[in-house]
C-alpha positions as CSV (number, residue, x, y, z in Angstrom):
1,M,29.0,5.4,-1.0
2,K,31.4,3.6,1.3
3,A,28.6,3.1,3.8
4,I,26.3,1.6,1.2
5,V,29.1,-0.8,0.0
6,S,29.7,-1.8,3.6
7,V,26.0,-2.5,4.2
8,L,25.7,-4.6,1.0
9,A,28.9,-6.6,1.9
10,A,27.4,-7.3,5.4
11,A,24.2,-8.4,3.8
12,T,26.0,-10.7,1.5
13,F,27.9,-12.3,4.4
14,I,24.7,-12.9,6.3
15,R,23.1,-14.5,3.2
16,L,26.0,-16.8,2.8
17,F,26.1,-17.7,6.5
18,L,22.3,-18.5,6.5
19,A,22.7,-20.6,3.4
20,Y,25.5,-22.6,5.1
21,A,23.6,-22.9,8.3
22,F,20.6,-24.4,6.6
23,S,22.5,-26.4,4.0
24,T,22.7,-29.5,6.2
25,V,19.1,-29.5,7.3
26,D,17.2,-32.7,6.8
27,S,14.3,-31.8,4.6
28,I,12.2,-34.5,6.3
29,S,12.7,-34.0,10.0
30,F,13.9,-30.4,10.1
31,D,15.2,-31.1,13.6
32,D,18.9,-30.6,13.1
33,D,19.0,-26.9,12.2
34,I,20.0,-24.0,14.5
35,L,16.5,-22.7,14.9
36,S,15.0,-26.1,15.8
37,Q,17.7,-26.6,18.4
38,A,17.1,-23.1,19.9
39,L,13.3,-22.8,19.6
40,G,12.2,-26.4,19.4
41,P,11.3,-28.9,16.7
42,G,8.9,-27.8,14.0
43,I,9.9,-24.1,14.0
44,L,11.5,-24.3,10.5
45,P,8.5,-25.7,8.7
46,A,6.4,-23.1,10.5
47,I,8.6,-20.3,9.1
48,G,8.6,-22.0,5.7
49,A,4.8,-21.9,5.7
50,A,4.9,-18.2,6.1
51,I,7.6,-17.3,3.6
52,L,7.8,-20.2,1.1
53,D,5.6,-21.2,-1.8
54,P,6.0,-25.0,-1.8
55,V,5.7,-25.4,-5.5
56,H,8.6,-23.0,-6.1
57,T,11.3,-24.5,-4.1
58,W,14.3,-26.7,-4.7
59,D,12.6,-29.5,-2.8
60,H,9.8,-29.5,-5.3
61,L,12.3,-30.0,-8.1
62,Q,13.9,-32.8,-6.0
63,E,10.5,-34.5,-5.9
64,A,10.3,-34.1,-9.7
65,C,13.7,-35.8,-10.0
66,F,12.4,-38.7,-7.9
67,W,9.5,-39.3,-10.4
68,L,11.9,-39.0,-13.3
69,E,14.1,-41.7,-11.8
70,N,11.3,-44.0,-10.6
71,T,8.8,-43.9,-13.4
72,P,7.1,-47.2,-14.2
73,S,7.0,-48.2,-17.9
74,L,3.2,-48.6,-17.6
75,W,2.9,-44.9,-16.9
76,K,5.0,-44.1,-19.9
77,E,2.9,-46.1,-22.3
78,S,-0.3,-44.8,-20.9
79,R,0.7,-41.2,-21.3
80,D,2.4,-41.6,-24.8
81,G,0.3,-44.2,-26.4
82,R,3.3,-45.4,-28.4
83,G,5.3,-46.8,-25.6
84,S,8.3,-44.6,-26.4
85,K,10.6,-43.9,-23.4
86,K,12.2,-41.0,-25.3
87,N,8.9,-39.2,-25.9
88,A,7.3,-39.9,-22.5
89,G,10.1,-39.3,-20.0
90,Y,8.8,-36.0,-18.7
91,S,5.1,-36.6,-19.2
92,A,5.2,-39.3,-16.6
93,I,6.1,-36.9,-13.8
94,Y,2.7,-35.1,-14.4
95,M,0.6,-38.2,-13.8
96,P,-2.2,-37.8,-11.3
97,G,-0.8,-38.2,-7.8
98,T,2.7,-36.8,-8.5
99,R,1.7,-33.3,-7.5
100,I,4.4,-31.7,-9.7
101,V,3.7,-28.1,-10.6
102,A,7.1,-27.1,-12.0
103,P,6.9,-26.7,-15.8
104,P,8.9,-29.2,-18.0
105,L,11.6,-26.7,-19.0
106,V,12.2,-25.7,-15.4
107,V,12.6,-29.4,-14.4
108,A,14.9,-29.9,-17.4
109,F,17.2,-26.9,-17.0
110,L,17.2,-26.4,-13.3
111,G,16.1,-29.7,-11.9
112,E,18.3,-32.1,-13.8
113,T,21.3,-29.8,-13.8
114,L,21.3,-28.4,-10.2
115,V,19.1,-30.7,-8.1
116,C,18.9,-34.3,-9.5
117,P,22.7,-35.0,-9.3
118,D,23.8,-35.8,-5.8
119,V,26.8,-33.5,-5.8
120,A,27.8,-31.2,-2.9
121,Y,29.0,-28.3,-4.9
122,L,25.6,-27.9,-6.6
123,G,24.2,-26.5,-3.4
124,V,26.8,-23.8,-3.5
125,I,25.8,-23.0,-7.1
126,R,22.2,-22.7,-6.1
127,T,23.1,-20.4,-3.3
128,L,25.1,-18.2,-5.6
129,M,22.4,-18.2,-8.2
130,L,19.8,-16.9,-5.7
131,L,22.3,-14.3,-4.4
132,I,22.9,-13.1,-7.9
133,A,19.2,-13.0,-8.6
134,D,18.6,-10.8,-5.6
135,G,21.5,-8.6,-6.6
136,I,20.0,-8.3,-10.1
137,G,16.6,-7.4,-8.6
138,A,18.2,-4.7,-6.4
139,Y,20.0,-3.3,-9.4
140,C,16.8,-3.2,-11.5
141,I,14.9,-1.5,-8.7
142,Y,17.5,1.2,-8.4
143,H,17.6,2.1,-12.1
144,M,13.9,1.7,-12.5
145,G,13.3,4.1,-9.6
146,K,15.7,6.6,-11.2
147,R,13.9,6.5,-14.5
148,I,10.5,6.8,-12.9
149,F,11.5,9.9,-11.0
150,E,13.1,11.4,-14.2
151,T,9.9,10.8,-16.1
152,E,7.7,12.2,-13.4
153,S,9.9,15.3,-13.2
154,M,8.8,16.2,-16.7
155,S,5.1,15.8,-15.9
156,N,2.6,18.6,-15.1
157,E,2.4,17.4,-11.6
158,A,6.1,18.2,-11.0
159,E,5.6,21.6,-12.5
160,M,2.8,22.3,-10.1
161,E,5.0,21.2,-7.2
162,R,7.7,23.6,-8.3
163,H,5.3,26.6,-8.6
164,T,3.7,25.6,-5.2
165,A,7.1,25.6,-3.5
166,L,7.9,29.1,-4.9
167,S,4.5,30.5,-4.0
168,G,5.7,32.0,-0.8
169,S,8.7,33.8,-2.3
170,E,9.0,36.9,-4.4
171,K,9.8,35.0,-7.6
172,D,7.4,35.0,-10.5
173,V,4.9,32.2,-10.0
174,D,2.0,31.1,-12.2
175,D,-0.9,31.3,-9.7
176,D,-2.9,28.9,-11.9
177,L,-0.4,26.1,-11.2
178,V,-0.2,26.6,-7.4
179,V,-1.9,23.8,-5.5
180,P,-4.0,25.2,-2.7
181,G,-2.8,24.4,0.8
182,I,-5.8,22.3,1.7
183,L,-5.1,19.9,-1.3
184,R,-1.5,19.3,-0.6
185,P,-0.3,16.1,0.9
186,E,-0.3,15.9,4.7
187,R,3.2,14.5,4.9
188,G,4.7,16.1,1.8
189,W,7.5,17.6,3.9
190,I,8.9,14.1,4.5
191,V,10.3,14.0,0.9
192,G,10.6,17.7,0.4
193,L,7.2,18.5,-1.0
194,S,4.9,21.3,0.1
195,S,2.7,20.0,2.9
196,K,-1.0,20.5,3.6
197,I,-2.0,23.8,5.2
198,V,-5.0,24.1,7.5
199,P,-7.5,26.9,6.5
200,P,-7.4,30.1,8.7
201,E,-11.0,29.5,9.9
202,E,-9.9,26.2,11.5
203,C,-7.0,27.8,13.5
204,S,-7.5,28.1,17.2
205,T,-8.2,31.5,18.8
206,H,-5.0,31.2,20.8
207,G,-2.7,32.0,17.9
208,H,-1.6,28.4,17.1
209,G,-2.8,26.4,14.1
210,S,-4.8,23.2,14.6
211,L,-3.1,20.5,12.7
212,N,-4.7,17.4,11.3
213,E,-4.9,14.2,13.2
214,N,-1.7,12.9,11.8
215,E,0.5,15.8,13.1
216,N,-0.4,15.8,16.8
217,G,3.2,15.6,17.8
218,A,4.3,18.8,16.0
219,S,5.6,21.7,17.8
220,A,3.8,25.0,18.3
221,D,6.0,26.7,15.7
222,D,5.1,24.0,13.2
223,K,1.4,24.5,14.0
224,Q,1.6,28.2,13.6
225,Q,3.3,27.8,10.2
226,T,0.7,25.3,9.1
227,C,-2.2,27.6,9.7
228,G,-3.4,30.1,7.2
229,S,-3.2,33.9,7.3
230,K,-6.0,36.0,5.6
231,N,-3.7,39.0,5.3
232,D,-1.2,37.3,3.0
233,K,-1.3,38.9,-0.5
234,S,1.2,36.6,-2.2
235,T,-1.4,33.9,-2.8
236,E,-4.7,35.7,-2.8
237,N,-6.1,33.2,-5.4
238,T,-6.2,30.4,-2.9
239,A,-8.7,29.7,-0.2
240,T,-6.0,28.8,2.2
241,T,-3.1,31.2,2.3
242,I,0.0,31.3,4.5
243,S,2.4,33.8,5.7
244,T,5.4,31.5,5.4
245,L,5.7,27.9,4.1
246,P,6.6,25.2,6.6
247,T,10.3,25.0,7.3
248,R,10.4,21.4,8.5
249,E,13.5,19.6,7.1
250,P,12.7,16.5,4.9
251,I,13.5,13.2,6.3
252,I,14.8,11.9,2.9
253,A,15.3,13.5,-0.5
254,M,13.1,12.1,-3.2
255,G,16.2,11.4,-5.4
256,Q,17.7,9.2,-2.6
257,L,14.7,6.8,-2.6
258,P,15.9,4.5,-5.4
259,I,19.2,3.7,-3.7
260,V,17.5,3.3,-0.4
261,T,14.9,0.9,-1.8
262,C,17.7,-1.0,-3.6
263,V,19.7,-1.5,-0.4
264,V,16.6,-2.4,1.7
265,Y,15.6,-4.9,-0.9
266,Y,18.9,-6.6,-0.9
267,C,19.2,-6.5,2.9
268,N,15.6,-7.8,3.4
269,P,15.7,-10.5,6.1
270,I,12.6,-12.2,4.6
271,S,14.3,-12.7,1.3
272,M,17.4,-14.0,3.2
273,F,15.5,-16.6,5.1
274,A,13.5,-17.6,2.0
275,N,16.6,-18.2,-0.1
276,A,18.3,-20.0,2.7
277,T,15.4,-22.4,3.2
278,G,15.1,-23.3,-0.5
279,S,12.8,-20.8,-2.2
280,M,13.1,-20.2,-5.9
281,R,10.9,-17.1,-5.9
282,S,13.8,-14.8,-6.1
283,L,14.6,-16.2,-9.6
284,W,11.2,-15.4,-11.0
285,D,11.1,-12.0,-9.2
286,A,14.5,-11.1,-10.8
287,L,13.1,-12.0,-14.3
288,M,10.0,-9.8,-13.7
289,L,12.2,-6.9,-12.4
290,L,14.4,-7.3,-15.5
291,S,11.3,-6.9,-17.7
292,L,10.4,-3.7,-15.8
293,Y,14.0,-2.5,-16.0
294,Y,14.1,-2.9,-19.8
295,S,10.6,-1.5,-20.3
296,T,11.6,1.8,-18.6
297,M,14.7,2.3,-20.6
298,P,14.7,5.6,-22.7
299,P,14.3,5.2,-26.4
300,T,17.6,6.8,-27.2
301,S,21.1,6.9,-25.7
302,L,24.3,8.8,-26.3
303,S,27.1,7.0,-28.1
304,K,30.8,7.5,-27.4
305,E,30.9,10.2,-30.1
306,G,28.0,12.1,-28.4
307,I,25.4,11.1,-31.1
308,R,22.0,10.0,-30.0
309,I,21.2,6.5,-31.2
310,K,18.1,4.3,-30.8
311,D,18.2,1.8,-28.0
312,P,15.6,-0.9,-28.7
313,S,14.6,-3.0,-25.7
314,A,11.3,-4.6,-26.7
315,T,12.9,-8.0,-27.2
316,K,14.6,-8.0,-23.8
317,T,11.5,-6.9,-22.1
318,A,9.3,-9.5,-23.8
319,I,11.6,-12.4,-23.3
320,S,12.2,-11.6,-19.6
321,L,8.5,-11.4,-18.8
322,A,7.8,-14.5,-20.9
323,F,10.3,-16.6,-18.9
324,A,8.7,-15.3,-15.6
325,T,5.2,-16.0,-16.9
326,Y,6.2,-19.5,-18.0
327,A,7.4,-20.3,-14.5
328,D,4.5,-18.7,-12.7
329,T,1.4,-17.5,-14.7
330,G,0.7,-14.8,-12.1
331,Y,3.4,-12.6,-13.5
332,A,1.3,-12.1,-16.7
333,V,-0.5,-9.2,-15.0
334,F,2.6,-7.1,-15.1
335,L,2.2,-6.9,-18.9
336,L,-0.4,-4.1,-18.4
337,P,2.0,-1.6,-16.8
338,I,4.7,-2.5,-19.2
339,L,2.5,-1.8,-22.1
340,L,1.6,1.6,-20.5
341,W,5.3,2.4,-20.3
342,R,5.8,1.4,-23.9
343,G,3.2,3.8,-25.3
344,L,-0.3,2.5,-24.5
345,F,-2.6,5.5,-23.8
346,R,0.3,7.6,-25.0
347,F,-2.1,10.5,-25.8
348,A,-2.9,11.0,-22.1
349,R,0.7,12.0,-21.3
350,S,2.5,15.3,-21.7
351,P,4.6,15.9,-24.8
352,A,7.8,15.7,-22.8
353,I,6.9,12.3,-21.4
354,Q,5.9,11.1,-24.8
355,K,9.4,11.9,-26.2
356,A,11.1,10.2,-23.2
357,Q,9.2,6.9,-23.7
358,H,8.9,4.2,-26.3
359,N,6.0,3.8,-28.6
360,D,6.2,0.1,-29.5
361,W,3.7,-1.5,-27.3
362,K,2.1,-3.4,-30.2
363,L,5.5,-4.9,-31.1
364,L,6.2,-5.8,-27.5
365,L,2.9,-7.5,-27.1
366,A,3.4,-9.6,-30.2
367,L,7.0,-10.5,-29.1
368,Y,5.7,-11.5,-25.6
369,V,3.0,-13.8,-27.1
370,F,5.6,-15.3,-29.5
371,Y,8.2,-16.1,-26.9
372,L,5.7,-17.5,-24.5
373,A,4.2,-19.7,-27.2
374,G,7.7,-20.8,-28.1
375,L,8.4,-21.9,-24.5
376,H,5.2,-23.9,-24.4
377,Y,6.0,-25.5,-27.7
378,F,9.4,-26.7,-26.5
379,S,7.7,-27.9,-23.3
380,S,5.2,-29.9,-25.4
381,L,8.1,-31.6,-27.1
382,L,9.5,-32.7,-23.7
383,V,6.3,-34.5,-22.8
384,G,5.9,-36.2,-26.1
385,G,4.5,-33.6,-28.4
386,V,0.9,-34.9,-28.0
387,Y,-1.6,-32.0,-27.8
388,S,-4.1,-33.7,-25.5
389,V,-1.3,-34.7,-23.1
390,Y,0.2,-31.3,-23.0
391,I,-3.1,-29.6,-22.2
392,K,-3.3,-31.7,-19.1
393,V,0.3,-30.7,-18.3
394,I,-0.6,-27.1,-18.7
395,V,-3.6,-27.4,-16.3
396,Q,-1.4,-29.1,-13.7
397,T,1.5,-26.6,-14.0
398,M,-0.4,-23.3,-14.5
399,L,-3.6,-23.6,-12.5
400,P,-2.1,-24.0,-9.0
401,N,-0.3,-20.7,-9.4
402,I,-3.5,-18.7,-9.9
403,A,-6.2,-20.8,-8.3
404,F,-6.5,-22.9,-5.1
405,V,-7.2,-26.5,-6.4
406,Q,-6.8,-30.0,-5.1
407,Q,-3.4,-31.5,-5.5
408,D,-4.9,-34.8,-6.7
409,G,-8.1,-36.9,-6.7
410,S,-7.7,-37.8,-3.1
411,G,-8.9,-34.3,-2.1
412,S,-5.6,-33.2,-0.5
413,V,-4.8,-29.5,-0.7
414,P,-1.7,-27.4,0.0
415,G,-0.8,-26.8,3.6
416,P,-1.5,-23.6,5.6
417,S,-0.1,-20.3,4.4
418,M,-0.6,-16.7,5.1
419,G,-3.7,-16.6,2.9
420,L,-7.2,-17.7,3.7
421,H,-7.7,-20.0,0.7
422,W,-6.5,-23.2,2.5
423,Y,-8.9,-22.7,5.4
424,L,-12.0,-21.8,3.4
425,F,-11.4,-24.5,0.8
426,V,-11.4,-27.3,3.4
427,Q,-14.7,-26.0,4.9
428,M,-16.4,-26.4,1.5
429,F,-18.5,-29.5,0.6
430,D,-17.0,-31.4,-2.3
431,R,-19.8,-30.3,-4.7
432,F,-19.1,-26.6,-4.0
433,R,-15.3,-26.7,-4.4
434,P,-15.3,-26.0,-8.1
435,Y,-17.5,-23.0,-7.5
436,F,-15.2,-21.8,-4.8
437,T,-12.1,-22.2,-7.0
438,V,-13.7,-20.2,-9.9
439,F,-15.2,-17.5,-7.6
440,V,-12.2,-16.8,-5.4
441,S,-9.7,-17.1,-8.2
442,G,-11.7,-14.6,-10.2
443,I,-11.7,-11.9,-7.6
444,P,-8.2,-10.5,-8.4
445,A,-9.1,-10.6,-12.1
446,M,-11.8,-8.1,-11.5
447,F,-9.2,-5.5,-10.4
448,F,-6.5,-5.5,-13.0
449,I,-8.2,-4.0,-16.0
450,P,-10.3,-1.3,-14.1
451,L,-7.2,-0.2,-12.2
452,A,-5.1,0.0,-15.4
453,I,-7.8,2.2,-17.0
454,R,-8.2,4.5,-14.0
455,L,-4.4,4.8,-13.2
456,H,-3.0,4.5,-16.7
457,R,-0.9,7.6,-16.0
458,Y,1.0,5.9,-13.2
459,P,2.4,2.5,-14.3
460,S,4.7,2.3,-11.3
461,V,1.7,2.5,-9.0
462,L,0.1,-0.3,-11.0
463,V,3.1,-2.5,-10.6
464,A,3.2,-2.1,-6.8
465,T,-0.6,-2.5,-6.6
466,F,-0.7,-5.7,-8.6
467,Q,2.1,-7.1,-6.4
468,L,0.2,-6.2,-3.2
469,L,-3.0,-7.8,-4.6
470,W,-1.0,-11.0,-5.3
471,A,0.2,-10.9,-1.7
472,I,-3.5,-11.4,-0.6
473,H,-5.0,-13.4,-3.5
474,R,-2.3,-15.8,-4.4
475,P,-3.4,-19.4,-3.7
476,T,-0.3,-19.7,-1.4
477,A,0.2,-16.2,0.0
478,T,3.6,-15.6,1.5
479,V,5.3,-12.7,3.2
480,H,8.0,-12.9,0.5
481,T,5.5,-11.7,-2.0
482,L,4.4,-8.9,0.2
483,A,7.9,-7.7,0.8
484,L,8.5,-7.1,-2.9
485,G,5.2,-5.2,-3.2
486,L,6.2,-2.9,-0.4
487,H,9.6,-2.2,-2.0
488,L,7.9,-1.4,-5.3
489,A,5.5,1.0,-3.4
490,L,8.5,2.9,-2.1
491,L,9.2,4.1,-5.6
492,N,6.0,6.2,-5.5
493,P,6.6,8.8,-2.8
494,R,4.0,11.2,-4.2
495,T,1.4,8.6,-3.4
496,I,2.8,7.4,-0.1
497,V,2.8,11.0,1.4
498,R,-1.0,11.1,0.8
499,M,-1.7,7.9,2.6
500,R,-3.6,8.2,5.9
501,T,-2.5,7.0,9.3
502,Q,-4.4,3.7,9.0
503,S,-1.9,2.4,6.5
504,L,1.1,3.2,8.9
505,I,-0.7,1.4,11.8
506,S,-1.4,-1.6,9.6
507,F,2.2,-1.7,8.4
508,C,3.5,-1.6,12.0
509,A,1.0,-4.3,13.0
510,L,2.0,-6.8,10.3
511,P,4.7,-8.6,12.3
512,V,2.2,-9.5,15.0
513,P,0.0,-11.9,12.9
514,V,3.1,-13.3,11.1
515,L,4.9,-14.2,14.4
516,L,1.7,-15.6,15.8
517,F,1.2,-17.6,12.7
518,V,4.6,-19.3,13.1
519,T,3.8,-19.9,16.8
520,F,0.4,-21.4,16.2
521,H,1.5,-23.5,13.2
522,R,4.0,-25.3,15.5
523,M,1.4,-25.6,18.3
524,W,-1.1,-27.2,15.9
525,L,1.1,-29.5,13.7
526,V,3.9,-30.4,16.2
527,T,2.9,-30.1,19.8
528,G,-0.8,-30.7,19.2
529,N,-1.9,-27.9,21.6
530,G,-3.6,-25.8,19.0
531,N,-6.1,-26.1,16.2
532,P,-6.6,-24.6,12.7
533,N,-8.7,-21.7,14.1
534,Y,-5.7,-20.3,15.8
535,I,-3.9,-19.9,12.4
536,Y,-7.1,-18.8,10.6
537,F,-7.5,-15.6,12.8
538,Q,-3.8,-14.7,12.2
539,C,-4.3,-15.1,8.5
540,F,-7.4,-13.0,8.6
541,A,-5.6,-10.2,10.5
542,Y,-2.7,-10.4,8.1
543,G,-5.0,-10.2,5.1
544,M,-6.9,-7.3,6.7
545,F,-3.7,-5.3,7.2
546,V,-2.5,-5.9,3.7
547,T,-5.9,-5.0,2.3
548,I,-5.9,-1.7,4.2
549,I,-2.4,-0.8,2.9
550,S,-3.4,-1.7,-0.7
551,M,-6.6,0.3,-0.5
552,E,-4.9,3.3,1.0
553,F,-2.2,3.1,-1.7
554,V,-4.8,3.1,-4.5
555,S,-7.0,5.8,-2.8
556,A,-4.0,8.1,-2.3
557,T,-3.1,7.7,-6.0
558,V,-6.7,8.6,-7.0
559,K,-6.5,11.7,-4.7
560,R,-3.2,12.7,-6.3
561,D,-4.6,12.3,-9.8
562,K,-7.7,14.3,-8.9
563,V,-5.7,17.3,-7.6
564,R,-3.6,17.2,-10.8
565,R,-6.7,17.2,-13.0
566,M,-8.4,20.0,-11.1
567,V,-5.3,22.3,-11.3
568,E,-4.7,21.5,-15.0
569,K,-8.3,22.3,-15.9
570,G,-8.5,25.4,-13.8
571,S,-11.6,24.1,-12.0
572,I,-10.0,24.5,-8.7
573,K,-9.7,28.2,-9.3
574,K,-13.4,28.5,-10.0
575,I,-14.2,26.5,-6.9
576,L,-12.0,28.7,-4.8
577,L,-13.5,31.9,-6.2
578,A,-17.0,30.5,-5.6
579,K,-15.9,29.6,-2.1
580,E,-14.4,33.0,-1.5
581,K,-17.6,34.6,-2.8
582,D,-19.7,32.4,-0.5
583,G,-17.4,33.3,2.3
584,S,-17.8,37.1,1.7
585,Q,-21.6,36.7,1.5
586,K,-21.5,34.7,4.7
587,E,-19.3,37.3,6.3
588,A,-21.7,40.1,5.3
589,A,-24.6,38.1,6.6
590,N,-22.8,37.6,9.8
591,I,-22.0,41.3,10.1
592,E,-25.6,42.2,9.4
593,G,-26.8,39.6,11.8
594,H,-24.4,40.9,14.4
595,N,-25.8,44.4,14.0
596,V,-29.3,43.1,14.4
597,V,-28.3,41.3,17.5
598,E,-26.6,44.4,18.9
599,K,-29.8,46.5,18.2
600,K,-31.9,43.9,19.9
601,A,-29.5,43.8,22.8
602,E,-29.7,47.6,23.1
603,T,-33.5,47.5,23.0
604,V,-33.6,44.8,25.6
605,K,-31.1,46.8,27.7
606,A,-33.3,50.0,27.4
607,H,-36.4,48.0,28.3
608,D,-34.5,46.5,31.2
609,S,-33.4,50.0,32.4
610,I,-37.0,51.3,32.2
611,G,-38.2,48.3,34.0
612,E,-35.5,49.0,36.7
613,D,-36.7,52.6,37.0
614,N,-40.3,51.6,37.3
615,A,-39.4,49.0,39.8
616,T,-37.5,51.7,41.8
617,M,-40.5,54.1,41.7
618,H,-42.9,51.3,42.7
619,N,-40.7,50.3,45.5
620,G,-40.5,54.0,46.6
621,I,-44.3,54.4,46.6
622,V,-44.7,51.2,48.4
623,G,-42.2,52.4,51.0
624,M,-44.0,55.7,51.4
625,R,-47.3,54.0,51.8
626,E,-45.8,51.6,54.3
627,K,-44.3,54.6,56.1
628,A,-47.6,56.5,56.1
629,T,-49.4,53.5,57.4
630,E,-46.9,53.2,60.1
631,D,-47.3,56.9,61.0
632,D,-51.1,56.6,61.0
633,G,-50.8,53.6,63.3
634,R,-48.5,55.5,65.6
635,I,-50.8,58.6,65.8
636,S,-53.7,56.4,66.5
637,D,-51.9,54.7,69.3
638,Q,-50.9,58.1,70.7
639,M,-54.5,59.3,70.6
640,D,-55.6,56.1,72.4
641,D,-52.9,56.6,75.0
642,A,-54.0,60.2,75.5
643,A,-57.6,59.1,75.8
644,D,-56.6,56.7,78.5
645,D,-54.7,59.4,80.4
646,K,-57.8,61.8,80.8
647,P,-59.2,61.9,84.4
648,E,-62.5,60.3,84.9
649,P,-65.4,62.7,85.6
650,V,-66.4,63.2,89.3
651,V,-70.1,62.9,90.0
652,V,-71.3,64.9,93.0
653,F,-74.5,63.8,94.6
654,L,-76.3,66.5,96.3
């Protein structure tokens, strides 16, 4: 505990130091800060382009203050129609050409109180406000993670994990709830879960198991423990059995993940730099996390007397999400997982989980709509109360948060960011730009409802997935948005351990395009040595890596859900029995085939031996014939020699 407090204290000191270091930076030149003096002019705007959303910064509110103080009366009359300064003060800042996206209530309560007055101590208040916002966010992540794990511990999936962990011991285990080794997560040992086991037939003939591609660095002992043994009788109902379960020590206990995620979130350097350079995103993230914190609260709590009392939290959840949605419309997508936590699709959960969760999703939805409508009503009063005028204000304040649009009639667009919208938009002809806006902005909308239907059992997975999708599809994509998505993903260890190696490679590769983006941004817009294509390829690589991580995260959740369903229905047992039957039939066929092959081999061997005997006899006969021929030749030669040795007859002539 002392170590955690020390780390949080050090992170707080670094945050305050960075805020002080960048507090005197000239927002126009950006040349008098520490980074510009060390790395050259233009480096701070380049970093800001990667981590800041320009419409959610204190500088954006400063611009709104400028239009409030320098509004021509002609604009007031044209917007109000009655020439009343009282009713048209805020409406004038949303005239075409002002490029103000901050909603009227944000300008009124944050802009006029903390930005417009030129007072030095207001900067300190803004810094402390962002510091407190990140602290609240970390607190919410910690408690939300604890509640998620407590709820999942009551699920059928957790029961399967417990029976699977005890399957190698002598304790009573329900074999129907044991997950087969081949279906277990490959890296389950990292958080203390049972890991994937390679089937015996895939083991090498040298006595060591052949691990999957992600465990090439494991030792020989680990490989031997990961392989199956056909002689084990403790888990005969599975196709992949083991003699002993893997004994690798977990890297982190699952119960420690909430506090680890909380500390990492607060110590996140991206959030530190974003807050120090003027980002307001931490305020809206804190509101969203507050809504998640209240939505996961249990329905009852113990009083001081030990009596269980109801603990309603629908109002707090609805108003927190309504404030976040009012500031940035993109946060509305988190209403889906919140409704799932509050009882939507309640029938699909186990009875224990149903008792541990609220069942007031209809009330929460009504309250959310009511509070959001009330915020827009008060905003309409600030701009004069004219319906037609406020509709234009809504378009100007809401649309840039969910769609990439022109800032005004001149055709200007927001500057480069980590997304691809800015580059593709400027490549479009003017007549195709509305089509581009509708099509590209509609892409994320195609994912939200289908994902919520398919993964309704895992609201925490949906929260992380939606945030990761926004990290790609936001009109102004930033690394700050991605950082929150990755922290929310850490609260789902059962999904992460099923992700493949591609996601780990993509995660480790993310800093490369981000750093090159900052470098090429300065080369293009400051030194003039680069061009937009340099930045485009880094944005493309960044989007590809984030897409791989997001797809792997969703795919791993689907695999996790499939395993749970197969074990619950008992279909996995039927599949394994059928596989075992097929294996026995194949083994019998192999034995029979082996016997046939042996008989054929013996026949061939007999034929070969007979052939060898015949060849030997033939060679003997040929040898005898050759010897007889040689003897005949020798006798003939001897007879010829004898004939030659006879004396010639003597003829006597009388």
